[in-house]
N, C-alpha and C positions, 0 to 999 in steps of 0.2 A: 463285501458281500454283494453279489448281483441282484437287482431289484428285477421283479415280474412286472413292473409298470409299463404301460404302452410307451412308446418312444414319445409321442407329445406330451403325455402327462409326465414322465421324467425330465423332459427339456423345460417344461414349465415350472415344475417345482424347483429345479436349479436356477432359472432366471428370476423366480419370485425371491428366493433366498439370497440372490446376489443384489437385487434391485433394493430389498430392505436393507442390506448393508452398505449400499452406496450413499446413504444420508447419515451414517453412523461415523463416529471417530474410528480410525483405524486400528488404534492401540487398545481399544476396548476388548475386553474378553468376549462379550456378547458379539461383538463384529466378527472376530475371528472365528467363532463358532458357527456362525452363517456363512463364513466364507468357506471353512472345512466342508461342511454340509454340501455347500453349491458345488465345490470343486470334486467331491466325491461322485454326485450325480453327472457333472458334466464330463468326467473321464469315461463313466459308462455309456452316456450319449455319444460320445466320440468313438468309442470301441463299437458301438452298434451301427453308427453310420459307415463306419469303415467295413464291418461284416456284412452289411446289406448292399454294400458297394453303390450307394445312392449316386456318387459321382466317380467318373472315371476320366482318364486322360483323353479318352476317345469321344467324349460328349460335347456337345455344344451347347450353348445357352438354351436353344430351341428345344434340346432333348430333355431337359431337367423339367420335371412337372413343377405347378406352381407351389403346391403344398409341399415339395421338397426343397425350394430355394431357401426356405428361412433356415434351414440346417447348414448352410454355407456360413453362417455368423458363429459357429461352435468354436472354431479356433480363435475368433475375436473374443468371445465372452471368456474363453480360457485364459487367455492373456490378460484381460482386465481382472479377473479373479485372482490369479497367480500374483499378479503386481502388487495387490493390497494385501497379500499375506505377511505377516510381521516376522522379521527375522533379526537378531541382535548380533551377529558375528559377520563381519564382512565377507567372509569366505562363502557363507551359506547365502547370502544377498547376491554375491555374484553368479552362484548357480542358479538361482532364481529367476534373476535378469536373463541368463541366457536362455533358459526355458521360454520365459515370455517374448523374447526376441524370436526364437524358433516359430512360436505360434503365430505371432504377427507376420512374419516373412511368408508362412503357409498361407495364410488367410490373403495376403496381398497377391500372392503368386496364384493363387485360385481364381480370384476375380479377374487377374491379368489374361489368363489363357482362355478364360471363358468369355471375355469381351464384355465384362459388366461396365468397365469404365473406359471411356474413349482415350485415344492418344493424346488429348489436349488436356484431358483431366490427369491423366498419369503424369505428363510432363509438369504440370501446375503444383502437384502436390508433392513430387520427389526431387525437385530442382533446388529447394531451399538449402540443403547441406553443401552444394557445390558453388553457391554465391558467396563471395567475400565481401562485395562491397555493401556497407551498411544501409546505404538509401535504397538499394536494389532489393537487399533483404527485407527491409521494410515494406518495399511495395508489393513484394511476393507474398509476404504475411497477410497485408491487407485484401489482396486478391483471393487468398485461401479463406480467410474470413468470410468475405461476401459470397463465395462458393457454397461454404458450409451454411451459411443463413439461409442462402436460396433452397438449398435443399431440405432444410427443416421447415421451411416456408410450404414447400410443394407436399412434404409428408403431411402436414397438418391439414392442408387441402384434401387431399387423399382420404384422410381419416375422417374429414366431415362428409365427403361422397359416401363413405362407408357407414354413416351415421354412428361413429363412434365419440364416445365423450374426449373432450380434450385432457391431455396429460395433466395431472395435479401439479401445482406450483408453478404453472406456466412456462416450464422448459421441458423440452423433448428428451426424455431419458431413454437412451438407445435400448436398455434393457426391457424397458416396459413395452417399448415399441415392438421389439422381436417377439414378446410374449403375446401381445395382441394380434399377431399374424399367423401365430400356431393354429392349427387345425382344432376343431371343438373335439373335448374328451369325454362329453357325456350327451345322452340322446336329448336331454332338454336343450343344451347350446346347439346341437345340430337342428332341432327343429326351429330354434330362433333363427340359425343361419339361413335356413330355407325360407323363414318368412321376411328377411330383409331382401333389398332390392339389389344387393350388390353383385356384380358380375366377376368371373375370373380374371378377366383383363385389368379391373380396378385392382385386386388382390396381388396381381403380378406387378403392377406398376409401382403399388406401395411398397413391395419386397425389394424391388430393385432399387428404389430410392433410398430404402435401409441401409442395402448393401453398400450403395454408395457414400453414404453418410459414415457407414463403418470403415470404410476404405479411407476417407478424409481424415479419421481419427487415429487409424492405424499408422498412417505415414507418420503424423505428428508425433506419436508415441514411440515409433522406431527411433527417431532422432533424439527424443529424451532418454530411451534407454541406452542407446549408444554412448551419450555424453555421460550418463551416471556409470557405466562400465567403465569408461576412460577413467574418471575420477577415483573409482576404486582400485582401478590397476596401478595408478599413480599415487596412491595413498601409502605414507610410510607404514611399516609394520607396527604394531603396538609395542611400547617398550616393556622390557622384562622387568617386573617388580621384584626388587630384593627382598630377603626374608624381613618380617616385621621387627624382630629383635635386632639385627644387625642395623636396619635402617634408623632405628631409635637411638643406638649407640653412635651412629655416625651424625646424627643431628646433635646429640649431648656434646659430643668431642667439639663440633664445630661451634657450637654456642661457647663453650669455655673458653676456646682459642680468641673469638671475638669480642666477648663482652667482659672477660675477668683479668684480673692482674695475676702474673705469677707469684706465688708464695716465696718470697725470700727469707729463710730462717734468720733469727738474730739481727732483726732490723733495728737499727737505731732510729728513734723518732726524730730526734734533732738532727739526724744525718741529712745528707743531699736527698732532694726529691728525685732527681733524674740521673741517671747514668750517662756516661759521655756521648752515647749513642741516642740519647734523648728518650729513653724508655723509662716509665714511671717505675720507682722503687717501692713505693709506699701509697695507700690510700690518701687521698687529698680532697678538698671541697674548695671550689672556685668562689663563692660568696662567703661572707662572714658567718659565723655559727650562730651570732646573736639573733634574737628574736625581732628586736626593734630595727637592726639593719637590714635582715631580710625583708620585712613590711616596706621599708622605706624604698628599697630596691625594687619591689615587686610593684609599688605605687607608680613607680617612674615607667613601667613597661607599657606599650601600646598605647602611648599618648599622641596626640596629633602633632605632626610637625609643622603644622601652619596654624594661623590664628583663625579660630572660628568666627562667624559673623555675629555681631550683636543687635541686629535687626533685619527685619524682613525688607524685601524689595518695595512692598507698598509703603512702609513706613518711612523708607529711604527717599522715595518720591514726594511724601508728604512734606518732609523737611525741606526738600529742595523747592517744593511749590512756594512754601511759606517765605524762603529766602529770596523769592522772585527770578530764579533760574532756569523757570519753565515757560515758554513763550505760548501762550494761548490766543485762540482766534487764528483768523486767515483761512484761506481754502475755499472751497466752493460755498460751504455755510455762511461765510461772510460776505458772499456777494449777494445772497438773498435777505440779509439781516439789514435793517435801516441804520444810519449814522445817528449820532446824537441830535444833530442841526434838523435832519430829516423827520425823526421823531417828535421833536419839539415843535417842528411845523405843522405836523399833523395834530398833535395834541391842542394846539391853539386855535384849530379849526372847529373845535367842539364847543359852538356857541350854544349859550343858553344854560350852561352849566358852570358851577363854581370852579371845577378842576379845569376847564376849557379857559374861563377868565384868568385864572391864575398863571396857566401856560402862555396865554396871550401876553400879559404882562411881562413874563419872564422873558418872551421873545423879543418884546418891544425894547427892553433894557438891554439884551444882547445886541441888537441892532445898532442901539443909539452907541452903545462902547465901541463898537466897530467902527461907526461913523466918526467918532472922536478919534480914534487912533488913526484912521485915514487922513484926517485933518491935520494931526500932529507929526504925521510920517507921510510926507507927500512921494508920489511915485518918483523914483530914480533919486532920493533924497540920500540913499546911503551908498550910492554908487560912486565912490571918489576916486577908482583906478582909470576911470576912461575921460576924466575931464580934460578939455583942451587948454 
């Protein structure tokens, strides 16, 4: 059904529905309903733009009015909306991707012949598929990211000059930016636009920056669409499912062959267990059938193959310390610690105290014992090896 709304209002409704669906999961029915509504309006907008001949092959960028420039984004928005449409069959998805690819190529070619993007920008954003070296591809992606970030910053600067509020969420949504560049659709909005101090040059600059940003994203999406199409073309066909009844009978027969013994009539219980080829002739059990034997065998399962520890590491170290196998002292701490002789000398100097007198007496006795030892053992008395 053809709508009678003005072209700006119709395009604004399509952009608004697509923008609301942008932040919703694609698989939800609400998202798909918004996308179908937006896609219907976008197709009408595209038909009207073609019927009004807003753009032709003979036009240059200067020939297009500022208020019509925003309609150059229609193929790009069509590709955005159709790419998020839900499909279950691979064939339907391939047809959908082909349509998305056509819309993106139309958008890119339109900007190319109008000269919206420079030759350097065109080379920067279209060279990635031809680069095989991983390091060069990474460098090219970094340059593309920096160029896109610079475009977003310039667009936000122009929006501030136009006295527009920043985009909610802190990130520039291309659909919301295109919606903000549409001409006013009511008298009140027209009066507000007359009150603002924006000029046509600022509006044109903002539209051209938006077109360049869409161009950057379109080149990236073209590469992604081509990769997805290649995967779908090389994907194997879905397997043909057998009838449920036949499949069930096949599984049952397979289970009988794998897990059951063949029934041999008139089997002697006392006869041989295996035939000459090693095939079982009668049911048998590996373990004894007695309850006590089974419990005994079960208790022996999953036992450790090594001796478990009987004490912790701290307990073991304590036992070794008590045995005298751990040497203590030494190191830097021993350098600052006083020896027993030095401590006794310091304690004996505490005059006027009972403790000092006791230590002084202890020191005197120790010195006396040392003097007696030296008298009994003169220097050189034990050196019997070097006597002449």
